[in-house]
C-alpha positions as CSV (number, residue, x, y, z in Angstrom):
1,M,130.8,58.1,76.0
2,S,127.5,59.5,77.1
3,T,127.7,61.8,80.2
4,D,125.2,59.7,82.1
5,V,127.4,56.5,81.7
6,T,129.6,56.9,84.8
7,P,131.5,54.4,86.9
8,E,129.3,55.1,89.8
9,R,126.1,54.5,87.9
10,V,127.3,51.4,86.1
11,L,128.7,49.7,89.2
12,A,125.5,50.5,91.1
13,E,123.4,48.7,88.5
14,I,125.5,45.5,88.4
15,P,124.0,42.5,90.3
16,T,126.6,41.2,92.8
17,R,124.8,38.0,94.0
18,L,124.8,34.5,92.6
19,R,122.5,33.8,89.6
20,I,120.8,30.5,90.5
21,G,117.6,29.2,89.1
22,D,114.9,31.8,88.9
23,G,116.6,34.5,91.0
24,W,119.6,36.2,92.5
25,R,120.8,35.0,95.9
26,E,123.4,35.5,98.5
27,A,126.2,33.0,98.9
28,T,126.0,30.5,101.8
29,G,126.8,32.4,105.0
30,G,126.6,35.8,103.2
31,R,130.2,35.5,102.1
32,T,131.6,38.1,99.7
33,F,135.0,38.9,98.1
34,P,136.2,42.2,96.6
35,V,136.8,43.0,93.0
36,A,139.7,45.4,92.4
37,N,140.5,48.0,89.8
38,P,144.0,47.1,88.4
39,A,144.6,50.7,87.4
40,D,144.9,51.8,91.1
41,G,144.2,48.8,93.3
42,T,141.0,50.2,94.8
43,D,138.0,48.0,95.3
44,L,135.1,48.4,92.8
45,A,132.6,46.1,94.4
46,S,132.0,43.1,96.6
47,V,130.4,40.0,95.0
48,A,128.9,36.9,96.5
49,D,131.6,34.3,97.3
50,A,130.0,30.9,96.4
51,T,130.7,27.7,98.4
52,A,130.7,24.2,97.0
53,A,127.1,23.9,98.2
54,D,126.2,27.0,96.1
55,G,127.8,25.4,93.1
56,L,125.8,22.3,93.5
57,A,122.6,24.4,93.9
58,A,123.4,26.0,90.6
59,L,123.8,22.5,89.0
60,D,120.5,21.5,90.6
61,A,118.8,24.4,88.7
62,A,120.6,23.5,85.5
63,V,119.5,19.9,85.7
64,A,115.9,20.9,86.5
65,A,115.8,23.1,83.4
66,Q,117.6,20.8,81.0
67,A,114.7,18.8,79.6
68,S,112.5,21.8,78.9
69,W,115.3,23.9,77.4
70,A,116.4,21.0,75.1
71,A,112.7,20.8,74.0
72,T,112.5,24.5,73.2
73,P,112.3,25.0,69.4
74,P,115.7,25.8,67.9
75,R,114.2,29.0,66.4
76,E,113.1,30.2,69.8
77,R,116.6,29.5,71.3
78,G,118.1,31.4,68.4
79,E,115.8,34.4,68.8
80,I,116.8,34.7,72.4
81,L,120.5,34.8,71.5
82,R,119.7,37.3,68.8
83,R,118.0,39.6,71.2
84,A,120.9,39.3,73.6
85,F,123.3,40.2,70.7
86,E,121.2,43.4,70.1
87,E,121.0,44.2,73.8
88,I,124.8,43.9,74.3
89,H,125.2,46.5,71.5
90,A,122.5,48.7,73.0
91,R,124.4,48.7,76.3
92,R,127.8,48.9,74.6
93,E,129.0,52.0,76.6
94,E,128.1,50.6,80.0
95,L,129.7,47.2,79.3
96,A,132.9,48.8,77.9
97,L,133.2,50.9,81.0
98,L,132.7,47.9,83.2
99,I,135.3,45.8,81.4
100,T,137.8,48.6,81.6
101,L,137.1,49.1,85.3
102,E,137.6,45.5,86.4
103,M,140.1,44.3,83.8
104,G,142.1,47.4,83.0
105,K,142.2,47.4,79.2
106,P,141.9,50.8,77.4
107,L,138.4,51.8,76.6
108,A,139.0,51.4,72.9
109,D,140.0,47.7,73.5
110,A,136.9,47.2,75.6
111,Y,134.7,48.4,72.8
112,A,136.5,46.0,70.4
113,E,135.9,43.1,72.9
114,I,132.2,43.9,73.0
115,D,131.9,43.9,69.2
116,Y,133.8,40.6,69.1
117,G,132.0,39.0,72.0
118,A,128.5,39.9,70.8
119,E,129.2,38.2,67.5
120,F,129.2,34.8,69.2
121,F,125.5,35.3,70.1
122,R,124.6,36.4,66.6
123,W,126.6,33.5,65.0
124,F,125.1,30.8,67.2
125,A,121.7,32.3,67.0
126,E,121.9,31.3,63.3
127,E,123.5,27.9,64.0
128,A,120.8,26.9,66.4
129,V,118.4,26.1,63.5
130,R,121.2,24.3,61.5
131,I,121.7,21.4,63.8
132,D,121.3,18.4,61.4
133,G,121.5,14.7,61.3
134,G,121.3,12.0,58.6
135,Y,119.2,9.3,57.0
136,T,120.8,6.7,54.7
137,V,120.1,3.3,53.4
138,S,122.2,0.6,55.0
139,P,124.9,-0.7,52.6
140,N,123.3,-4.2,52.4
141,G,119.9,-2.6,51.6
142,R,118.1,-4.4,54.5
143,G,117.9,-1.5,56.9
144,R,118.1,2.3,57.4
145,I,120.5,4.4,59.3
146,L,119.1,7.4,61.2
147,V,121.6,9.8,62.8
148,M,120.4,12.5,65.2
149,R,122.2,15.0,67.3
150,Q,121.1,16.0,70.8
151,P,122.3,18.4,73.5
152,V,125.1,17.0,75.7
153,G,123.3,18.3,78.8
154,P,124.2,20.4,81.8
155,S,127.6,22.1,81.2
156,L,130.1,23.8,83.4
157,L,131.8,26.8,81.7
158,V,134.9,28.2,83.4
159,T,136.1,31.5,81.9
160,P,139.3,33.6,82.3
161,W,139.8,37.2,83.4
162,N,141.4,38.6,80.3
163,F,138.3,38.8,78.0
164,P,135.4,38.7,80.6
165,L,132.6,39.3,78.0
166,A,133.9,37.5,74.9
167,M,135.0,34.3,76.7
168,A,131.6,34.0,78.3
169,T,129.7,34.6,75.1
170,R,132.0,32.2,73.2
171,K,130.9,29.4,75.5
172,I,127.3,30.4,76.4
173,G,126.3,31.0,72.8
174,P,126.9,27.5,71.4
175,A,125.7,25.8,74.6
176,L,122.4,27.6,74.6
177,A,122.0,27.1,70.8
178,A,122.5,23.4,71.2
179,G,120.0,23.1,74.0
180,C,122.3,22.8,77.0
181,T,121.8,24.5,80.3
182,V,124.9,25.9,81.9
183,V,126.7,26.8,85.2
184,V,129.2,29.6,84.5
185,K,132.2,30.2,86.9
186,P,133.9,33.4,85.9
187,A,137.4,34.3,87.1
188,E,137.4,36.0,90.5
189,Q,139.4,39.0,89.1
190,T,136.6,40.0,86.6
191,P,133.2,38.6,87.6
192,L,131.2,41.8,87.2
193,T,130.9,41.6,83.4
194,T,129.7,38.0,83.5
195,L,127.0,39.0,86.1
196,A,125.9,41.9,83.9
197,L,125.7,39.4,80.9
198,A,123.6,37.1,83.0
199,A,121.2,39.9,83.7
200,I,121.0,40.7,80.0
201,L,120.2,37.1,79.1
202,E,117.5,37.0,81.8
203,G,115.9,40.1,80.3
204,C,116.1,38.6,76.8
205,G,114.0,35.6,77.8
206,V,116.4,32.9,78.9
207,P,114.2,30.7,81.2
208,A,115.0,30.2,84.9
209,G,117.8,27.7,85.5
210,V,119.2,27.8,81.9
211,V,122.1,30.2,82.7
212,N,123.4,30.1,86.3
213,V,126.4,32.1,87.5
214,V,128.5,31.3,90.5
215,T,131.3,33.7,91.5
216,T,133.8,32.5,94.0
217,S,137.2,33.1,95.5
218,D,137.6,29.3,96.0
219,P,137.3,27.9,92.4
220,A,139.0,24.6,93.4
221,A,136.3,23.7,95.8
222,V,133.4,24.9,93.7
223,V,134.6,23.4,90.4
224,G,135.9,20.3,92.1
225,S,132.5,19.5,93.7
226,L,130.7,20.0,90.3
227,L,133.1,17.7,88.5
228,K,132.4,14.9,91.0
229,D,128.6,15.1,90.3
230,S,127.4,12.5,87.8
231,R,124.7,14.9,86.5
232,L,127.2,17.2,84.9
233,R,127.9,16.1,81.3
234,K,130.3,18.8,79.9
235,L,133.2,20.9,81.0
236,S,134.5,23.9,78.9
237,F,137.6,25.7,80.3
238,T,139.7,28.5,79.1
239,G,142.9,29.2,81.1
240,S,146.4,28.0,81.8
241,T,147.7,24.6,80.7
242,E,148.6,23.8,84.2
243,V,145.1,24.2,85.5
244,G,143.7,22.5,82.4
245,R,145.7,19.4,83.0
246,L,144.3,19.3,86.6
247,L,140.7,19.7,85.4
248,L,141.1,17.0,82.8
249,S,142.3,14.6,85.4
250,Q,139.3,15.5,87.6
251,A,136.9,15.2,84.6
252,A,138.1,11.8,83.8
253,G,136.2,10.3,86.8
254,G,132.9,11.2,85.1
255,V,134.2,10.7,81.6
256,L,133.0,14.2,80.8
257,R,133.0,15.8,77.4
258,T,135.7,18.5,77.6
259,S,136.8,21.5,75.7
260,M,140.1,23.0,76.7
261,E,141.5,26.3,75.4
262,L,144.8,26.5,77.2
263,G,148.1,28.4,77.1
264,G,150.0,29.6,74.1
265,N,153.6,30.6,73.0
266,A,152.9,32.1,69.6
267,P,155.7,32.6,67.2
268,F,155.7,35.6,64.9
269,L,157.7,34.9,61.7
270,V,158.9,37.7,59.4
271,F,160.7,36.7,56.3
272,A,163.1,39.0,54.4
273,D,160.6,39.5,51.5
274,A,157.8,40.6,53.8
275,D,156.2,44.0,53.7
276,L,158.0,45.4,56.8
277,D,155.4,48.2,57.3
278,A,152.6,45.6,57.4
279,A,154.7,43.3,59.6
280,V,155.4,46.0,62.2
281,E,151.7,46.9,62.3
282,G,150.7,43.3,62.6
283,A,153.3,42.8,65.4
284,L,151.7,45.7,67.4
285,L,148.3,44.0,67.1
286,A,149.5,40.5,67.8
287,K,151.7,41.6,70.8
288,L,149.8,44.4,72.4
289,R,146.1,43.4,72.2
290,N,145.0,43.4,75.8
291,M,148.5,44.5,76.9
292,G,149.8,41.1,75.7
293,E,147.5,39.4,78.2
294,A,146.1,37.0,75.7
295,C,146.7,33.4,74.8
296,T,147.0,34.5,71.2
297,A,149.6,37.2,71.9
298,A,152.8,36.9,69.9
299,N,155.4,35.6,72.3
300,R,158.5,35.1,70.2
301,F,159.5,37.2,67.2
302,Y,161.7,35.3,64.7
303,V,162.9,37.7,61.9
304,Q,165.1,36.7,59.0
305,R,168.6,38.1,59.5
306,P,168.8,40.6,56.7
307,V,165.8,42.6,58.2
308,A,166.0,41.6,61.9
309,A,167.7,44.7,63.2
310,E,165.5,47.1,61.1
311,F,162.4,45.3,62.3
312,A,163.4,45.4,65.9
313,D,164.3,49.1,65.7
314,R,161.0,50.0,64.0
315,L,159.0,48.0,66.4
316,A,160.7,49.6,69.4
317,K,160.1,53.1,68.0
318,R,156.4,52.4,67.6
319,M,156.0,50.8,71.0
320,A,157.9,53.6,72.7
321,E,155.4,56.1,71.3
322,L,152.3,54.4,72.9
323,R,150.7,56.0,75.8
324,V,150.6,53.9,79.0
325,A,147.8,55.1,81.3
326,P,144.7,53.9,83.1
327,G,142.2,52.5,80.6
328,L,139.7,55.3,81.2
329,A,142.3,58.0,80.7
330,E,142.0,59.9,77.4
331,G,144.2,58.5,74.7
332,S,145.2,55.4,76.8
333,Q,146.7,52.7,74.5
334,I,148.3,50.4,77.1
335,G,146.5,49.8,80.4
336,P,147.7,48.0,83.6
337,L,148.3,44.3,83.9
338,I,145.7,42.4,85.9
339,D,147.6,42.3,89.2
340,E,150.9,42.6,90.9
341,A,151.7,38.9,90.4
342,G,151.2,39.3,86.7
343,R,153.5,42.4,86.6
344,Q,156.2,40.6,88.7
345,K,156.2,37.7,86.3
346,V,156.8,39.9,83.3
347,G,159.5,41.8,85.1
348,T,161.2,38.5,86.2
349,L,161.2,37.2,82.6
350,V,162.7,40.4,81.2
351,D,165.4,40.6,83.9
352,D,166.3,37.0,83.1
353,A,166.7,37.7,79.4
354,V,168.8,40.8,80.1
355,R,171.1,39.0,82.5
356,K,171.7,36.4,79.7
357,G,172.6,39.0,77.1
358,A,169.5,40.6,75.6
359,R,169.5,44.3,74.8
360,V,166.6,46.5,75.8
361,L,165.5,48.7,72.9
362,T,162.6,50.3,74.8
363,G,160.9,49.7,78.2
364,G,162.4,47.0,80.4
365,A,161.3,48.1,83.9
366,P,158.0,48.4,85.7
367,L,156.5,51.9,86.1
368,D,156.2,53.7,89.4
369,G,152.9,54.8,90.9
370,P,149.6,53.2,91.6
371,G,148.4,50.3,89.4
372,Y,150.1,47.4,87.8
373,F,151.7,49.1,84.8
374,Y,154.6,47.7,82.7
375,P,155.7,49.6,79.6
376,P,155.8,48.2,76.1
377,T,159.2,46.5,75.8
378,V,161.4,45.3,72.9
379,L,164.4,43.1,73.5
380,A,167.0,42.4,70.8
381,D,169.8,39.8,70.6
382,V,167.7,37.5,72.9
383,P,169.6,34.3,73.7
384,G,168.0,31.0,73.1
385,T,168.3,30.2,76.8
386,A,166.0,33.1,78.0
387,D,163.1,31.9,80.0
388,L,160.6,34.1,78.1
389,L,161.1,32.0,75.0
390,T,159.5,28.9,76.7
391,Q,157.0,30.6,79.0
392,E,153.9,32.5,78.2
393,I,154.8,36.2,78.9
394,F,151.3,37.6,79.3
395,G,152.6,41.1,79.0
396,P,153.7,43.8,76.5
397,V,157.2,42.4,75.9
398,A,158.5,41.5,72.4
399,P,161.7,39.4,72.2
400,V,163.3,39.5,68.8
401,L,165.6,36.8,67.4
402,A,167.2,36.3,64.0
403,F,167.0,33.3,61.8
404,D,168.6,32.4,58.5
405,T,166.5,29.7,56.6
406,E,162.9,28.8,56.2
407,Q,163.6,25.4,57.8
408,E,165.2,27.0,60.8
409,A,162.3,29.3,61.3
410,V,159.8,26.5,61.3
411,A,162.0,24.4,63.7
412,L,162.3,27.4,66.1
413,A,158.6,28.1,65.9
414,N,157.7,24.4,66.7
415,T,160.1,24.1,69.6
416,T,157.4,24.5,72.3
417,E,154.9,22.3,74.0
418,Y,152.2,24.8,72.9
419,G,150.4,25.0,69.6
420,L,147.7,27.6,69.6
421,V,148.5,30.2,67.0
422,A,151.4,31.4,64.8
423,Y,151.8,34.5,62.7
424,L,153.6,34.6,59.4
425,Y,154.6,37.5,57.1
426,T,155.9,36.9,53.6
427,R,155.0,37.9,50.0
428,D,156.0,34.4,48.7
429,L,152.8,32.4,48.3
430,G,154.7,29.1,48.1
431,R,156.6,29.8,51.3
432,A,153.4,30.9,53.0
433,L,151.7,27.6,52.2
434,R,154.7,25.4,53.0
435,T,155.2,27.2,56.3
436,A,151.6,27.2,57.2
437,E,151.4,23.4,56.7
438,A,154.6,22.8,58.7
439,L,153.7,25.0,61.7
440,E,152.3,22.9,64.6
441,T,149.5,25.2,65.6
442,G,145.7,25.2,65.4
443,M,145.5,28.7,63.9
444,I,147.7,30.9,61.7
445,G,147.6,34.6,60.9
446,L,149.0,35.0,57.4
447,N,150.1,38.6,56.9
448,Q,147.7,39.7,59.7
449,G,148.1,40.1,63.4
450,V,144.6,39.1,64.6
451,V,143.0,35.7,64.0
452,S,140.0,35.8,66.4
453,N,136.7,35.6,64.5
454,A,133.3,34.2,65.7
455,A,132.8,32.6,62.3
456,A,136.1,30.7,62.5
457,P,137.2,27.7,64.6
458,F,139.3,28.8,67.5
459,G,141.6,26.3,69.3
460,G,145.0,24.7,69.4
461,V,147.0,21.5,69.3
462,K,149.5,19.9,71.6
463,Q,149.4,21.4,75.1
464,S,147.2,24.3,73.9
465,G,144.0,22.4,74.3
466,L,141.2,20.2,72.9
467,G,138.3,21.1,70.8
468,R,137.3,24.2,69.0
469,E,135.1,27.3,69.8
470,G,133.4,29.4,67.2
471,G,132.8,28.7,63.5
472,R,130.5,25.9,62.2
473,V,132.2,23.3,64.4
474,G,131.8,25.3,67.6
475,I,128.3,23.9,68.4
476,D,129.5,20.4,67.9
477,E,131.2,20.6,71.3
478,Y,127.7,20.7,72.9
479,L,126.0,17.9,70.9
480,E,126.0,14.2,71.1
481,T,125.5,11.9,68.1
482,K,122.8,9.2,68.4
483,Y,122.4,6.4,65.8
484,V,119.1,4.5,65.3
485,A,119.2,1.3,63.3
486,I,115.9,0.8,61.5
487,A,114.7,-2.5,60.2
488,V,112.6,-2.3,57.0
């Protein structure tokens, strides 16, 4: 990292007010709230604390800009996104530092998020000019069928704290490409990256009112008021299933288009014929990306009995070797969890499993000192009654259980209300296809521990959500289909 890229300089340059319409403004009453560094609990900055009235002002701006933005040529919309993609890479060091400061992940992981997140702007810059329709002859020959696709309209984008850049670009990219204006409500734990992104978009030519950002410590009030406004036409949310259900009920009043990327409980299946070296490496990626604070994180490790003990021992050895340290520390591989509540949840789940008979192979207790650190943990002989098998752990904990047959593995994997992603390791092509077809998930990592890709559709089934983000279908979430019947 360049010597002139310092925390002090980066934080001093980040806008901390609300982005509404053509400028940056204070929240009503001048309210602010602090943003903390999870590595030591100290405050990084204070940002504007929006009220419901501020949220509605942001929607006013989005509504006012909607018609002109929808009429902007697709190529022009795409070029703005392309410039933003390039600017994100030009400011890669500053953004990585900012992500690590407010979210805690190691600097190497922050760089990886920037590379991933920027790709959504590049991908949807290219998709903006590929919005198509159709023209056909009516089956009876007495008319023509014209199909066109148009932007849904003003959209509310609610993003989580764990990937503050990528979750924003994954929603803003397709919305802008489709011709929709947006109000973005980032998580209160990590608003700084979203504010920095809004400034980048402004500099790249996004017109006033097209991208509005409201930061708040009272999301229920701000989001609730927006969902009641008949001018809002779309809600995209990434977060917990519990909150997603609540937002869906609120969105029903306006019959809003909704996209929901919710919780996960990802199974990681390892068959006896798998390449164990590859499976262990894949497990490290699937489990420890973002310290396990990801909806795609492997949550349950089901390993065929002949190799279960060896897999658990090898995974524990590798995880015990990882360096737990603040994200900016040299060689850091595992950073802090987002806050004390997150760490307590992980500790409670591990303690419950141990009380019920699980064996700790490594880790198993929170670390002393400042910050919210929990060590990489592997549990063997985990009983089926352990709470961490049914709850999203959101931490660096890998429970390992043995299975005997392919059918048993699939049944165990599917015994959950969630269905976001599953991971599968086997050398048998037939088994891979059978299992992939039988798993009740929206995504599958076959012999690999990472599935996220801007060019692929991201999303789940069951209680893991609705709709898809990314890929060719990602822009469809922001488009309406209109049919014109033509007499000839």
